[in-house]
Each structure stands twice: as structure tokens, then as C-alpha cells.
C-alpha atoms as one frame of an Amber mdcrd trajectory, in Angstrom:
protein
  -1.890 -17.706  39.319  -3.586 -18.620  35.941  -1.313 -18.262  32.941  -2.409
 -15.746  30.282  -2.803 -17.437  26.964  -0.361 -16.411  24.316  -1.907 -14.563
  21.317  -0.839 -15.075  17.685  -1.720 -14.335  14.195  -2.858 -17.160  11.764
  -4.889 -17.328   8.562  -8.194 -16.978  10.439  -6.963 -13.950  12.451  -5.886
 -12.252   9.216  -9.454 -12.716   7.910 -10.751 -11.353  11.140  -8.370  -8.400
  10.955  -9.584  -7.494   7.369 -13.208  -7.554   8.462 -12.526  -5.440  11.615
 -10.406  -2.975   9.681 -13.120  -2.613   7.054 -15.761  -1.837   9.719 -13.367
   0.543  11.572 -12.756   2.542   8.341 -16.429   2.429   7.448 -17.209   4.162
  10.792 -14.356   6.690  10.385 -14.597   7.192   6.655 -16.535  10.403   6.630
 -14.492  11.920   9.454 -11.223  11.073   7.771 -12.469  12.314   4.446 -13.363
  15.644   6.111  -9.762  16.242   7.310  -8.174  15.383   3.915  -7.674  19.080
   2.997  -4.504  19.058   0.893  -3.330  19.315  -1.791  -6.940  19.498  -3.212
 -10.049  19.464  -1.202 -11.374  16.262  -2.726 -12.029  14.765   0.738 -11.546
  11.103  -0.145  -8.729   9.635   1.908 -11.141   7.826   4.211 -13.060   6.444
   1.260  -9.843   5.468  -0.527  -8.544   3.609   2.479 -11.942   1.843   2.908
 -12.014   0.738  -0.728  -8.455  -0.480  -0.550  -9.162  -2.625   2.531 -12.396
  -3.744   0.947 -10.368  -5.152  -1.913  -7.992  -6.771   0.488 -10.809  -8.372
   2.430 -12.524  -9.587  -0.750  -9.346 -11.348  -1.792  -8.967 -13.007   1.624
 -12.656 -14.209   1.564 -12.040 -15.701  -1.931  -9.144 -17.686  -0.545 -11.277
 -18.977   2.359 -14.040 -19.865  -0.092 -11.599 -22.018  -2.033 -10.779 -23.986
   1.177 -14.433 -24.557   2.152 -14.042 -28.389   1.712 -10.740 -28.513   3.615
 -10.992 -28.446   7.446  -7.539 -26.817   7.928  -8.439 -23.702   5.920  -5.840
 -21.269   4.466  -2.454 -20.900   6.063  -1.167 -17.640   7.397   0.965 -17.281
   4.275  -2.087 -17.840   2.033  -4.139 -15.201   3.852  -1.486 -12.472   4.017
  -0.500 -12.951   0.457  -4.155 -12.574  -0.551  -4.569  -9.599   1.688  -1.549
  -7.812   0.184  -2.398  -8.661  -3.383  -6.041  -7.584  -3.006  -4.910  -4.277
  -1.476  -2.457  -3.746  -4.305  -4.938  -4.236  -7.185  -7.641  -2.242  -5.369
  -5.508   0.615  -3.998  -6.972   4.115  -4.372  -5.196   7.390  -3.991  -1.954
   8.099  -2.090  -3.198   6.716   1.107  -4.538   3.533  -0.266  -1.439   2.953
  -2.364   0.808   3.390   0.673  -1.380   1.085   2.811  -1.097  -1.538   0.085
   2.648  -1.385   0.372   2.521  -1.575   4.181   0.526  -4.839   3.881   2.929
  -6.107   1.201   5.869  -5.422   3.493   4.200  -7.498   6.231   3.444 -10.286
   3.840   7.077 -10.365   2.741   7.897 -11.445   6.331   4.900 -13.526   7.296
   4.687 -15.485   4.093   8.420 -15.868   3.465   9.891 -19.319   2.872  10.488
 -20.933   6.235   8.085 -18.630   8.075   6.138 -20.195  10.954   2.518 -21.164
  10.403   1.519 -18.833  13.178   2.977 -15.406  13.763   4.335 -14.735  17.202
   5.436 -11.454  18.797   8.977 -11.293  17.333   7.642 -12.091  13.850   5.034
  -9.326  14.084   7.706  -6.869  15.211   9.752  -7.730  12.124   6.737  -7.524
   9.831   5.796  -4.048  11.136   9.282  -2.837  10.600   9.488  -4.217   7.006
   6.084  -2.584   6.284   7.168   0.855   7.395  10.554   0.697   5.642   9.176
  -0.563   2.383   6.333   1.990   2.350   8.879   4.811   2.841  11.016   3.446
   0.018   7.999   3.406  -2.307   7.444   7.194  -1.996   9.645   9.241  -4.202
  10.117  12.095  -1.646   9.064  11.058   1.841   7.822  13.793   4.132   7.510
  13.701   7.883   4.106  14.328   9.429   2.327  11.912   7.086   1.193   8.306
   7.221   4.855   7.364   6.754   5.779   8.914  10.051   2.894   7.198  11.806
   3.932   3.770  10.324   7.551   4.309  11.420   6.421   5.172  14.922   4.284
   2.066  15.162   7.265  -0.043  14.079   9.527   1.695  16.604   7.051   1.105
  19.380   6.592  -2.538  18.369  10.348  -3.166  18.450  10.425  -1.957  22.090
   7.627  -4.326  23.079   8.512  -7.755  24.535   5.822 -10.272  24.401   3.231
 -12.043  22.166   1.329 -10.671  19.141  -1.198  -8.922  21.381   1.524  -7.098
  23.279   3.324  -6.083  20.104   0.044  -4.975  18.363  -0.977  -2.839  21.372
   2.430  -1.181  21.386   2.269  -0.460  17.687  -1.250   1.010  17.997  -0.166
   3.188  20.963   2.865   4.413  19.107   0.913   5.252  16.009  -1.660   7.250
  18.017   1.039   9.279  19.712   2.740   9.943  16.324  -0.573  10.867  14.730
  -1.270  13.482  17.468   2.134  15.069  16.684   1.685  15.391  12.859   0.347
  19.084  12.957   3.662  20.031  14.571   5.513  18.505  11.621   3.391  19.879
   8.726   2.299  23.476   8.541  -0.629  22.628   6.364  -2.124  20.418   9.086
  -1.558  23.048  11.749  -3.237  25.707   9.762  -6.256  23.498   9.087  -6.304
  22.308  12.758  -6.319  18.617  11.904  -4.112  15.621  12.082  -2.918  13.652
   9.015  -5.759  11.844   7.248  -3.806   8.860   6.046  -2.122   8.373   9.432
  -5.618   8.463  11.051  -6.680   5.671   8.829  -3.638   3.615   9.680  -4.368
   4.000  13.333  -7.849   2.495  12.774  -6.246  -0.386  10.877  -3.748  -1.077
  13.671  -6.580  -0.851  16.209  -8.343  -3.572  14.296  -5.097  -5.662  14.413
  -5.131  -5.380  18.215  -8.724  -6.600  18.370  -7.987  -9.432  15.938  -5.067
 -10.624  18.075  -6.645 -10.177  21.489 -10.399  -9.896  21.117 -10.227  -6.676
  22.995 -11.656  -3.500  21.503  -9.201  -0.640  21.521  -9.916   2.786  23.129
 -11.827   5.259  21.133  -9.959   6.524  18.153  -7.877   9.748  18.743  -9.278
  13.158  18.051  -8.686  14.094  14.421  -8.866  17.816  15.136  -5.582  19.183
  16.327  -5.375  21.178  19.489  -4.845  24.887  19.069  -1.159  25.942  19.329
  -0.266  27.847  22.462   1.736  30.983  21.664   3.385  31.030  25.117   4.474
  27.406  25.330   4.663  26.108  21.682   7.837  26.757  19.609   7.797  29.192
  16.743   6.778  27.677  13.444   9.357  27.006  10.850   9.208  30.101   8.467
   9.935  27.928   5.418   7.167  25.505   6.318   4.620  28.158   7.128   5.374
  30.572   4.328   5.084  28.329   1.275   3.077  25.378   0.052   3.384  22.404
   2.476   3.817  18.846   1.389   0.946  16.505   0.649  -0.536  15.708   4.041
  -1.361  12.197   2.775   2.037  10.888   1.748   4.795  12.749  -0.076   5.538
  16.139  -1.553   2.994  17.861  -3.727   2.651  21.361  -5.105  -0.014  23.615
  -3.792  -3.592  23.560  -5.182  -3.092  26.894  -7.087  -0.608  26.131  -9.816
  -0.036  22.522  -8.917  -0.449  19.500 -11.044  -3.856  19.168 -12.744  -4.282
  15.427 -12.808  -4.000  12.423 -10.615  -3.000   9.291 -12.603  -3.216   5.798
 -11.238  -2.790   2.463 -13.033  -1.838  -1.081 -12.479   1.291  -2.063 -14.332
   2.760  -5.406 -15.471   6.487  -4.768 -15.743   9.872  -6.089 -14.506  11.892
  -4.364 -11.851  14.437  -2.777 -14.235  11.720  -1.164 -16.255   9.966   0.141
 -13.133  13.285   1.762 -11.904  13.359   3.745 -15.165   9.651   4.554 -14.856
  10.196   6.056 -11.357  12.766   8.401 -12.734  10.653   9.510 -15.623   7.489
  10.028 -13.651   9.472  11.863 -10.903  10.425  14.442 -13.589   6.846  14.716
 -14.829   5.139  15.543 -11.541   5.005  14.833  -7.801   3.264  12.702  -5.114
   4.818   9.761  -6.868   4.198   6.425  -5.191   5.037   3.119  -6.915   4.315
  -0.044  -4.953   4.297  -3.779  -5.662   6.747  -6.267  -7.098   7.023  -9.699
  -8.656   5.854  -8.253 -11.981   2.816  -6.320 -10.729   2.869  -2.666  -9.675
   0.450   0.042  -8.662   1.495   3.504  -9.907   0.223   6.825  -8.524   1.386
  10.254  -9.594   0.106  13.854  -9.826   1.049  15.478 -13.189   0.069  18.148
 -15.631   0.411  15.909 -18.641  -1.684  12.839 -17.986  -0.994  11.380 -21.383
   2.843  11.444 -20.842   2.332   9.605 -17.473   0.386   6.839 -19.205   2.827
   6.726 -22.117   5.673   6.213 -19.602   3.737   3.149 -18.264   3.315   1.819
 -21.795   7.057   2.033 -22.342   7.662   0.187 -19.087   5.194  -2.583 -19.516
   1.431  -3.113 -19.736  -0.668  -0.548 -17.800  -4.342  -1.167 -17.212  -7.179
  -0.080 -14.904  -6.032   3.411 -15.742  -7.722   6.184 -13.688  -7.205   9.888
 -14.482  -8.830  12.455 -12.159  -8.806  16.104 -13.097  -8.337  18.175  -9.993
  -9.772  21.441 -11.144 -11.159  23.486 -13.969  -7.966  25.335 -14.902  -6.372
  24.722 -18.282  -2.826  23.876 -17.299  -1.777  23.172 -20.794  -2.201  26.733
 -21.956  -0.333  28.190 -19.147  -3.236  29.975 -17.580  -6.789  29.577 -16.302
  -9.725  29.256 -18.671 -12.003  32.206 -18.940 -14.706  31.936 -16.255 -17.963
  30.550 -17.522 -21.385  31.174 -16.199 -22.665  28.485 -13.706 -25.711  26.608
 -14.834 -28.631  26.787 -12.532 -29.119  22.999 -12.224 -27.327  19.782 -13.168
 -27.623  16.024 -12.688 -24.542  13.972 -11.767 -24.941  10.226 -12.177 -22.787
   7.133 -11.634 -23.323   4.705 -14.549 -22.055   1.116 -14.888 -21.213   1.032
 -18.602 -20.258   3.237 -21.579 -23.609   2.642 -23.282 -25.583   4.067 -20.318
 -22.993   6.886 -19.958 -23.892   7.969 -23.504 -27.640   7.690 -22.749 -27.325
   9.741 -19.532 -25.105  12.343 -21.330 -27.633  12.742 -24.077 -30.270  13.444
 -21.383 -28.025  16.218 -20.037 -26.401  14.492 -17.083 -22.756  14.587 -16.075
 -21.688  11.027 -15.709 -19.035   9.110 -13.626 -18.277   5.637 -15.098 -18.110
   2.743 -12.598 -16.285  -0.077 -14.277 -17.001  -3.572 -13.056 -15.195  -4.136
  -9.753 -13.990  -0.558  -9.598 -16.535   1.692  -7.789 -15.691   5.395  -7.972
 -14.321   7.178  -4.877 -15.916  10.337  -3.385 -13.238  12.444  -4.906 -14.317
  11.310  -8.411 -17.960  12.179  -7.715 -16.934  15.563  -6.296 -14.830  16.268
  -9.416 -18.005  15.472 -11.551 -20.028  17.905  -9.403 -17.439  20.596  -9.969
 -17.360  19.666 -13.691 -21.144  20.132 -13.917 -20.506  23.758 -12.838 -24.015
  24.371 -11.507 -25.510  26.104  -8.528 -27.835  23.198  -7.830 -26.895  19.497
  -8.359 -28.947  16.302  -8.138 -26.633  13.328  -7.400 -27.704   9.865  -8.520
 -25.254   7.140  -7.107 -27.298   4.334  -8.813 -25.819   1.729  -6.450 -26.764
   1.046  -2.797 -23.047   0.439  -2.052 -22.164   3.975  -3.143 -24.554   5.858
  -0.984 -22.010   6.710   1.689 -19.401   7.623  -0.898 -21.906   9.925  -2.609
 -22.895  11.451   0.686 -19.319  12.312   1.367 -19.015  14.036  -2.066 -22.295
  15.901  -1.475 -21.170  17.070   1.914 -17.873  18.479   0.461 -19.657  20.120
  -2.415 -21.994  21.904  -0.064 -18.995  23.453   1.726 -18.075  24.959  -1.658
 -21.439  26.659  -2.058 -23.177  24.100  -4.247 -26.697  23.083  -3.283 -26.738
  19.244  -3.614 -29.561  16.740  -3.219 -28.675  13.047  -2.980 -31.347  10.732
  -4.339 -30.520   7.237  -3.031 -30.981   5.401  -6.377 -29.837   1.773  -6.151
 -29.733   0.930  -9.901 -29.105   2.778 -13.071 -32.704   1.973 -14.239 -33.992
   3.963 -11.139 -31.692   6.753 -12.246 -33.143   6.685 -15.775 -36.676   6.967
 -14.252 -35.568   9.920 -12.102 -33.876  11.613 -14.979 -36.939  11.257 -17.281
 -39.147  13.311 -14.993 -36.550  16.011 -14.223 -37.620  19.555 -15.204 -34.979
  22.186 -14.678 -37.624  24.935 -14.775 -39.276  23.618 -11.612 -38.249  24.753
  -8.133 -35.324  22.683  -6.958 -37.143  21.015  -3.980 -40.082  20.116  -6.278
 -37.838  18.595  -8.934 -36.085  16.529  -6.291 -39.388  15.279  -4.914 -40.609
  14.232  -8.377 -37.348  12.528  -9.246 -37.202  10.713  -5.925 -40.795   9.570
  -6.356 -40.098   8.243  -9.897 -36.977   6.356  -8.677 -38.795   4.899  -5.740
 -41.627   3.732  -7.890 -39.234   1.747 -10.136 -38.436  -1.841  -9.171 -35.065
  -3.011 -10.376 -33.655  -6.311 -11.323 -30.523  -7.657 -12.903 -29.087 -10.885
 -14.334 -25.530 -11.795 -13.544 -23.257 -14.842 -13.647 -22.039 -16.087 -10.231
 -18.244 -15.909  -9.816 -17.982 -18.498  -7.070 -20.024 -20.876  -4.906 -21.934
 -19.101  -2.174 -25.083 -18.923  -0.092 -27.918 -16.755  -1.468 -31.484 -15.879
  -0.556 -32.588 -18.327  -3.189 -30.300 -21.184  -2.098 -26.760 -22.217  -2.831
 -25.333 -21.150  -6.174 -22.275 -22.562  -7.938 -19.634 -20.679  -9.966 -21.064
 -20.133 -13.398 -24.696 -20.222 -12.398 -27.008 -17.428 -13.814 -28.481 -15.356
 -10.966 -31.605 -13.270 -11.233 -31.813 -10.475  -8.654 -34.875  -8.361  -7.717
 -34.416  -5.257  -5.635 -30.867  -6.350  -4.725 -31.706  -9.944  -3.525 -31.132
 -13.138  -5.480 -34.557 -14.415  -6.511 -33.645 -16.972  -9.170 -30.836 -19.411
  -9.739 -30.796 -20.761 -13.320 -28.567 -22.193 -15.998 -29.832 -20.199 -19.028
 -29.592 -16.365 -19.309 -32.846 -15.847 -21.308 -34.927 -18.199 -19.232 -33.660
 -16.653 -15.949 -34.325 -13.136 -17.297 -37.856 -14.117 -18.238 -38.524 -15.510
 -14.786 -37.264 -12.327 -13.197 -39.312 -10.176 -15.498 -42.474 -12.136 -14.732
 -42.030 -11.880 -11.017 -41.370  -8.179 -11.269 -44.552  -7.652 -13.312 -46.751
  -9.616 -10.887 -47.200  -6.448  -8.874 -48.188  -4.515 -12.093 -46.347  -2.018
 -14.148 -46.693   0.310 -17.087 -43.154   0.505 -18.511 -40.279  -2.065 -18.762
 -36.747  -0.758 -19.251 -34.221  -3.220 -20.455 -30.478  -2.411 -20.459 -28.536
  -5.080 -22.347 -24.876  -5.683 -21.520 -22.332  -6.650 -24.196 -22.003 -10.150
 -22.747 -25.739 -10.971 -22.927 -27.074 -13.196 -25.702 -28.069 -11.270 -28.801
 -31.622 -12.635 -28.753 -32.458 -11.896 -25.102 -33.937  -8.423 -25.706 -36.229
  -9.517 -28.530 -37.414 -12.506 -26.500 -38.253 -10.358 -23.478 -39.986  -7.730
 -25.625 -42.124 -10.480 -27.156 -42.933 -11.853 -23.753 -44.129  -8.428 -22.497
 -46.188  -7.716 -25.717 -47.998 -11.133 -25.633 -48.473 -11.503 -21.927 -48.885
  -8.056 -20.425 -51.374  -5.721 -22.108 -50.710  -1.993 -21.964 -47.159  -2.399
 -20.776 -44.539  -0.684 -22.932 -40.912  -1.818 -23.348 -37.867   0.367 -24.077
 -34.426  -1.153 -24.652 -31.001   0.372 -24.314 -27.471  -0.932 -24.980 -25.421
  -0.814 -21.737 -21.988  -1.763 -23.063 -19.536  -3.571 -20.730 -21.556  -2.904
 -17.556 -20.786  -5.947 -15.390 -24.404  -7.266 -15.309 -25.690  -9.153 -18.343
 -29.031  -7.401 -18.116 -30.583  -4.594 -16.017 -34.430  -4.467 -15.792 -36.622
  -1.716 -14.565 -40.287  -1.848 -14.036 -42.330   1.394 -13.431
């Protein structure tokens, strides 16, 4: 009889796991978002998990890029440390923050001093147990029926498995699926909504990817995310306390109900020592709920729901150095005055746009749009877009994502807004300059459908380019670039690799105008040379008759320069 090869986890398998997990969450994102119904219907758990894993995968890819000239490649320890660190700095929401701690717990075992270069079955069992325990410790008030329960069940099942990595991973996945199916019986809020826990559903997808990374075998279809209807004859009576009052947060820990609950979600990265973080936990626990603090070794990710967002940030300042601060307002109520604001009349129509820099945010705001700021490397989640749609307070909303990568995120926000009675049209703008073109032709007095058609047409007729600096060596459609090279992109593809910002921008502009154009829009970032705008304006005036140019300051927008040609 042929011997079955032993499966294991090494650096390459971790890279594969990240990629498979990202694809799995990409497929399941909208469905997971849809069952994230508590404590606020922001529908972003799937998106938050996707963005967290995306950050982890990016960190792992960066490690592999650094080993391109070395045949051996990164070690298991290198890969899992990068995965855990990437998840930590990119964690979004309760679910993403807890997933980051799960990955960190695994890394503590797999990258420990003296750990084997390849993870076998016993090591994976230990890593999954450490992951579940450390995640539970990171939540101020753990609640059963959440992702914590699913993680513990996965670790329990793994401990009962005897075999290699593939055997252990299969057992953990099966245990997680069984626990996920049982979550509605543990949380009344899930039973009432007829769904399973959203965060736990995402963890099952991540564990399914682990099975495939270890064995090469695709796991069975993911479990139903809609709970079966309780049977009054066979199912036990619900717990009166659980059913009568607000249930805990279905995504992690306790949280007050949507009506009268905390108004803000506050998230930030924090550089601080362990002693200061212990004090911070105590202070934040007194300020609000859904408190999750994960990390270690001087870097932490802090997540809490509070009424006083300023106090939560001040607590971080006292503990150390908070940065990447995100504050999301859950609703329109004024919690600081002790009661709701007087209802205001809904506007008929509004535009909600994602913008990459403060300068463009001001421009869009002046034009009447409600904006969501996308900081470099920090794309907004669907919950942030949904909050902006609510903030616009209109019957009809045009949504401009202004980034091809945000189309699915914007679609999830639009879908949720429609369930709340808002008529939403998503125009798939891929750049802020396309959004400017769309906004310029918008006429609120027109019929909604006609206005959307005109805005879509204007955006589609606008070619877009950008000039950026390469962060690392990589293959592009224009050849191999090195870190520090200036890249000129046209319609999302690298068209020019250069050494000088102004010269590269001129080449990009010339190529874009070869097909004609009537108006050039230049959005200048803070990091661009001061003379680049004047140089390009002169170029257009002297070489392209009857073409007008308009220049805007973009602020700190990531790209050195954005170019639009209409």
C-alpha cells in the first residue's frame, strides 16, 4: 500500500493560505456583510475581515519580495510574523481585530524561539489553541455564540485530532462549522434574525483556506449562513433574559442595543508598553463596550464603542502614541445632549464620494457632495460608506467610489442602504478625476435616472492617469520597476517608468491627449514638485490648441499627481 505523504505548514504554505483566505472571503464578503445585523446594521463584517486578511497577505508578499534573490525564501517564522503583523495594522472592526489576535496567537507558537522550520500536526494543534485563548483574553467581556466560540471549538476539535497538519486543519474546520451552526441557539439576536454569527462565518472560511493550503484539497461548500427555524415542539424554550433584552454583539463581545447604545466606534493603532495598555483597558471599559485590545511588543490595535469618542482617543494619548485613528458615527442621534436631534427633512438627492485626500474632500464638499476620506493604504469599509449615505439624509443617493478596488465595498453599502428605503445608484468611477467629471454635470432638478445617466456618461468619457513612486521592485505592464522609480499609470495600468516626476507626468499627459481631449484636470498632491503644475499647464497651452486646464490641490492623497482628460 502506498504511503500517504505527510502534510506540513512552511513559509510558502502560509503565503498560499493568505491568498486562498483572501479569495474565500472575497467570495463570501457580501453574504457575510448581509448577516451582520447587530449592534448596528452597518453590514461590514465580511468587508472588515476581507480588508484585514488583505493587509496580512500584503505583508507576507512583501517578505517574499525581499527574498527574491535567495532561493530558500522566507522561513515559516518570517511568514507567520508578517501575516500577524499585517493583520494587526490593517485590522477593521470587531471581527478583523479578533482575527488579527487569532493570527498573532498562532505566530507566537509557530515563530517562537526553537520552533521547527516546518509546522507539523502537534504544532498546529498548539497554535490553534493559543490563538483561541489569546483572542478570548483580548475581549473585555467574552460572549458565547460569537467568533470566540467558533475559534474555541476549532481548537477543541484540533486537539482531538491525531495526525499531520492536514488532519488537524480538517478537524479544526469541521469543529468550527459545527459551532457556527449552533450560534443562533446561544445568542437570541441571531435566532431572531435567523442567521449565524457573521464573524464566526468568516473564520470558517479562513480555516477552510488553511485546509486547502495544507492538503491541496478544496473543502466542502461553506455552511448555510441562514439559521434553521426553531421547532416549537422539539427545541428548548429560549432563555427569557436573553430574549427579552438587548443581546450581546454578535461579532465579538458585549454591546448595548442600537437604540440608546454607544454612538461611536473608535479604532486606532497604539504604540505603548504593556503596563500602560493594562490601564488603558480599564479606562476604556468604563467608557463604553465592545472593547477589544490586541497586539503586543509595543504595538496594539484598540477597538471600542463609546459615546465620547474624544475621551477614548485621549485615553490612548495618555497610554502612548495613537495613530491611524478612525471614528465612525453609528447614527444620527445626538447622544451628548441626552436625546435625539429634532428630525430634519430629507433632501431629495445627494452625492456620496470617496476621495483620496483632504484637498479633494474640500473640493467635493464645496460642490455639495458628502465625502468619505480614503487615506493612503487605508481604504474605507462598507460601514463607513453606509454611514456617509445616512449622513447625506436624502431619498436618492449617487455613490462614487472613485477607485476600482472599492467597487464591491460600495456595492455592499448601496445594497444595505436600499433596504433602509434609500434609492441608491452606484456609478463605478475608478478615479477621483472621473468623480469630478460626474459631479460637474449633476443637476438635482433632473429626474434621478437621467441624472445618473449623464453622470455615468461624463465619468466614462474621462480618461484617468496618475503618477506615483514605486515602493518595491516588481513586474509591471511597462517592464520591471525598482523601488523609488516614478511610475506613470493610464487607466490603471503602468504605462511609463521614469526617474523624474515632471518628465514622467509630461509623458503620461502626452499619451493621454493623443486620443484627443477638451479639458485636462490636474490634482496635485503635497509630495509633488512645486513646479509640476505650471510645467504641465504650459505644455498643454503650447502643444494642444483649444484644450483647457484646471488645477486642484489634492493634499496628502497617496499619488503625486492625478490627471483627467475629458
